[in-house]
N, CA, C and O of each residue as an XYZ file, in Angstrom:
336
protein
N      25.079     -8.406    -47.984
C      25.285     -7.316    -47.063
C      26.711     -7.423    -46.521
O      27.138     -8.491    -46.082
N      27.424     -6.333    -46.556
C      28.808     -6.400    -46.088
C      28.863     -6.285    -44.562
O      27.844     -6.024    -43.922
N      30.021     -6.473    -43.995
C      30.224     -6.508    -42.552
C      29.921     -5.187    -41.854
O      29.411     -5.173    -40.733
N      30.238     -4.070    -42.525
C      30.013     -2.757    -41.909
C      28.516     -2.494    -41.782
O      28.057     -1.995    -40.754
N      27.757     -2.825    -42.818
C      26.303     -2.604    -42.773
C      25.668     -3.468    -41.684
O      24.761     -3.014    -40.985
N      26.139     -4.716    -41.535
C      25.598     -5.581    -40.492
C      25.888     -5.020    -39.105
O      25.032     -5.063    -38.222
N      27.088     -4.497    -38.916
C      27.466     -3.934    -37.620
C      26.632     -2.694    -37.306
O      26.195     -2.507    -36.170
N      26.412     -1.851    -38.310
C      25.597     -0.639    -38.113
C      24.158     -1.032    -37.792
O      23.551     -0.456    -36.889
N      23.607     -1.996    -38.512
C      22.242     -2.452    -38.265
C      22.121     -3.078    -36.872
O      21.146     -2.822    -36.167
N      23.084     -3.883    -36.475
C      23.064     -4.502    -35.150
C      23.162     -3.439    -34.056
O      22.482     -3.541    -33.035
N      23.996     -2.426    -34.259
C      24.127     -1.344    -33.285
C      22.829     -0.546    -33.190
O      22.438     -0.144    -32.094
N      22.154     -0.308    -34.317
C      20.892      0.421    -34.309
C      19.813     -0.368    -33.576
O      19.042      0.207    -32.808
N      19.751     -1.654    -33.802
C      18.760     -2.502    -33.117
C      19.048     -2.539    -31.615
O      18.132     -2.402    -30.804
N      20.303     -2.723    -31.249
C      20.668     -2.769    -29.829
C      20.382     -1.432    -29.146
O      19.900     -1.398    -28.013
N      20.678     -0.347    -29.831
C      20.408      0.983    -29.265
C      18.925      1.235    -29.060
O      18.522      1.792    -28.039
N      18.100      0.823    -30.039
C      16.665      1.045    -29.893
C      16.086      0.174    -28.776
O      15.182      0.607    -28.061
N      16.598     -1.048    -28.620
C      16.165     -1.897    -27.517
C      16.545     -1.286    -26.169
O      15.756     -1.309    -25.225
N      17.742     -0.746    -26.090
C      18.201     -0.127    -24.850
C      17.364      1.101    -24.501
O      16.923      1.248    -23.362
N      17.147      1.974    -25.469
C      16.339      3.180    -25.236
C      14.902      2.802    -24.893
O      14.308      3.405    -23.999
N      14.343      1.836    -25.569
C      12.985      1.388    -25.278
C      12.870      0.766    -23.896
O      11.882      0.992    -23.197
N      13.863     -0.013    -23.492
C      13.857     -0.615    -22.159
C      13.949      0.417    -21.061
O      13.244      0.327    -20.056
N      14.813      1.395    -21.244
C      14.946      2.464    -20.255
C      13.658      3.284    -20.194
O      13.177      3.613    -19.109
N      13.110      3.610    -21.345
C      11.846      4.369    -21.376
C      10.710      3.614    -20.715
O       9.912      4.205    -19.987
N      10.628      2.319    -20.960
C       9.581      1.508    -20.332
C       9.746      1.428    -18.825
O       8.761      1.487    -18.090
N      10.982      1.296    -18.357
C      11.232      1.237    -16.917
C      10.861      2.557    -16.244
O      10.292      2.564    -15.152
N      11.184      3.669    -16.897
C      10.831      4.979    -16.340
C       9.319      5.149    -16.292
O       8.784      5.611    -15.285
N       8.631      4.789    -17.353
C       7.167      4.913    -17.382
C       6.521      4.016    -16.332
O       5.553      4.430    -15.693
N       7.027      2.802    -16.136
C       6.486      1.885    -15.137
C       6.697      2.452    -13.734
O       5.798      2.383    -12.896
N       7.862      3.005    -13.478
C       8.145      3.593    -12.170
C       7.247      4.773    -11.866
O       6.778      4.912    -10.737
N       6.999      5.621    -12.841
C       6.141      6.794    -12.636
C       4.711      6.362    -12.352
O       4.077      6.912    -11.451
N       4.189      5.400    -13.090
C       2.809      4.971    -12.864
C       2.669      4.232    -11.545
O       1.627      4.336    -10.898
N       3.675      3.497    -11.129
C       3.622      2.797     -9.851
C       3.636      3.786     -8.700
O       2.892      3.625     -7.732
N       4.469      4.802     -8.796
C       4.532      5.804     -7.732
C       3.237      6.599     -7.640
O       2.741      6.831     -6.537
N       2.686      7.017     -8.757
C       1.464      7.817     -8.704
C       0.276      6.963     -8.272
O      -0.627      7.477     -7.611
N       0.244      5.690     -8.621
C      -0.837      4.821     -8.167
C      -0.730      4.590     -6.670
O      -1.747      4.549     -5.977
N       0.470      4.442     -6.168
C       0.666      4.247     -4.739
C       0.260      5.492     -3.967
O      -0.349      5.386     -2.902
N       0.585      6.659     -4.482
C       0.236      7.894     -3.802
C      -1.266      8.125     -3.822
O      -1.806      8.709     -2.882
N      -1.948      7.687     -4.858
C      -3.379      7.924     -4.969
C      -4.193      6.975     -4.103
O      -5.303      7.325     -3.701
N      -3.683      5.791     -3.803
C      -4.485      4.820     -3.073
C      -4.293      4.876     -1.573
O      -5.075      4.256     -0.852
N      -3.307      5.575     -1.064
C      -3.071      5.609      0.374
C      -2.897      7.049      0.840
O      -1.777      7.453      1.152
N      -3.983      7.844      0.898
C      -3.832      9.254      1.236
C      -3.541      9.514      2.705
O      -2.945     10.542      3.028
N      -3.937      8.623      3.608
C      -3.691      8.844      5.025
C      -2.717      7.802      5.534
O      -2.800      6.638      5.143
N      -1.798      8.196      6.397
C      -0.849      7.225      6.922
C      -1.533      6.276      7.899
O      -2.442      6.665      8.632
N      -1.082      5.033      7.897
C      -1.619      4.050      8.827
C      -0.603      3.824      9.932
O       0.600      3.859      9.672
N      -1.055      3.591     11.158
C      -0.109      3.385     12.246
C       0.651      2.071     12.070
O       0.131      1.113     11.499
N       1.850      2.040     12.554
C       2.677      0.840     12.460
C       2.076     -0.260     13.328
O       1.419      0.015     14.332
N       2.305     -1.487     12.935
C       1.775     -2.625     13.684
C       2.374     -2.650     15.087
O       3.574     -2.444     15.265
N       1.541     -2.901     16.058
C       2.013     -3.003     17.428
C       2.079     -1.686     18.176
O       2.461     -1.668     19.346
N       1.715     -0.577     17.531
C       1.740      0.704     18.214
C       0.348      1.035     18.705
O      -0.647      0.663     18.085
N       0.287      1.720     19.799
C      -1.004      2.105     20.368
C      -1.554      3.299     19.609
O      -0.799      4.204     19.253
N      -2.862      3.317     19.354
C      -3.438      4.463     18.674
C      -3.425      5.685     19.593
O      -3.474      5.562     20.817
N      -3.357      6.854     18.980
C      -3.353      8.064     19.783
C      -4.766      8.336     20.295
O      -5.746      7.978     19.641
N      -4.869      8.954     21.433
C      -6.173      9.245     22.010
C      -6.586      8.162     22.993
O      -5.896      7.156     23.159
N      -7.711      8.382     23.637
C      -8.208      7.439     24.637
C      -9.437      6.742     24.085
O     -10.290      7.383     23.471
N      -9.538      5.443     24.296
C     -10.690      4.678     23.848
C     -11.873      4.982     24.755
O     -11.761      4.924     25.980
N     -13.007      5.306     24.143
C     -14.238      5.566     24.883
C     -15.265      4.547     24.414
O     -15.699      4.601     23.263
N     -15.666      3.612     25.285
C     -16.611      2.575     24.869
C     -18.017      3.132     24.679
O     -18.391      4.140     25.278
N     -18.783      2.454     23.835
C     -20.182      2.812     23.604
C     -21.011      2.076     24.652
O     -21.106      0.849     24.614
N     -21.602      2.799     25.572
C     -22.340      2.200     26.683
C     -23.856      2.348     26.532
O     -24.584      2.209     27.515
N     -24.340      2.625     25.330
C     -25.786      2.740     25.155
C     -26.429      1.364     25.299
O     -25.800      0.339     25.036
N     -27.696      1.358     25.723
C     -28.394      0.090     25.968
C     -28.493     -0.745     24.692
O     -28.348     -1.966     24.750
N     -28.738     -0.117     23.545
C     -28.863     -0.851     22.289
C     -27.541     -1.536     21.925
O     -27.538     -2.664     21.430
N     -26.434     -0.861     22.168
C     -25.132     -1.443     21.857
C     -24.794     -2.564     22.836
O     -24.317     -3.623     22.427
N     -25.034     -2.342     24.092
C     -24.711     -3.333     25.121
C     -25.476     -4.635     24.904
O     -24.966     -5.710     25.220
N     -26.688     -4.551     24.371
C     -27.494     -5.749     24.165
C     -26.925     -6.647     23.072
O     -27.216     -7.843     23.057
N     -26.119     -6.102     22.155
C     -25.622     -6.886     21.023
C     -24.176     -7.344     21.170
O     -23.697     -8.102     20.327
N     -23.462     -6.913     22.213
C     -22.050     -7.272     22.290
C     -21.810     -8.476     23.183
O     -22.596     -8.778     24.081
N     -20.696     -9.159     22.910
C     -20.355    -10.382     23.651
C     -19.719    -10.027     24.992
O     -19.318     -8.889     25.237
N     -19.641    -11.043     25.851
C     -19.022    -10.845     27.162
C     -17.533    -10.535     27.022
O     -16.991     -9.745     27.796
N     -16.869    -11.149     26.044
C     -15.438    -10.894     25.832
C     -15.205     -9.453     25.416
O     -14.252     -8.820     25.870
N     -16.073     -8.928     24.553
C     -15.940     -7.537     24.121
C     -16.193     -6.586     25.287
O     -15.473     -5.601     25.451
N     -17.191     -6.867     26.080
C     -17.488     -6.018     27.229
C     -16.330     -6.019     28.217
O     -16.008     -4.984     28.800
N     -15.698     -7.185     28.408
C     -14.542     -7.263     29.306
C     -13.396     -6.404     28.790
O     -12.718     -5.743     29.577
N     -13.171     -6.406     27.486
C     -12.111     -5.567     26.912
C     -12.448     -4.090     27.086
O     -11.576     -3.291     27.425
N     -13.697     -3.726     26.857
C     -14.101     -2.330     27.029
C     -13.937     -1.892     28.482
O     -13.457     -0.791     28.750
N     -14.333     -2.751     29.418
C     -14.212     -2.412     30.831
C     -12.764     -2.259     31.261
O     -12.462     -1.509     32.189
N     -11.870     -2.969     30.588
C     -10.433     -2.877     30.894
C      -9.793     -1.679     30.215
O      -8.601     -1.431     30.398
N     -10.572     -0.924     29.426
C     -10.020      0.250     28.741
C      -9.288     -0.078     27.464
O      -8.551      0.760     26.944
N      -9.473     -1.276     26.947
C      -8.808     -1.705     25.723
C      -9.720     -1.508     24.532
O     -10.943     -1.523     24.665
N      -9.124     -1.325     23.372
C      -9.897     -1.282     22.132
C     -10.303     -2.712     21.827
O      -9.438     -3.582     21.729
N     -11.600     -2.983     21.672
C     -12.052     -4.358     21.464
C     -11.492     -4.969     20.192
O     -11.434     -4.334     19.139
N     -11.078     -6.234     20.325
C     -10.576     -6.979     19.170
C     -11.459     -8.150     18.840
O     -11.199     -8.872     17.877
N     -12.518     -8.357     19.633
C     -13.462     -9.442     19.391
C     -14.831     -8.845     19.092
O     -15.152     -7.760     19.576
N     -15.637     -9.538     18.302
C     -16.960     -8.991     17.978
C     -17.925     -9.030     19.144
O     -19.072     -8.601     19.011
């Protein structure tokens, strides 16, 4: 094989690798974006921010019988309970 044929073959291989790499990166980016959009349809509040609205505790007798003193104290203080 002469030098020109080797150079042409090497250029063809390098070009196909480059095109394949770019195509693969584009396909990976598209699937990652669409998977991300499909799994998180509602926005979540940022950490450390207060939720909108006012917390209203459940004061029914059945609920009160099952909750801990720490949870009841948080509810009485108007806080969203963080303990079971």
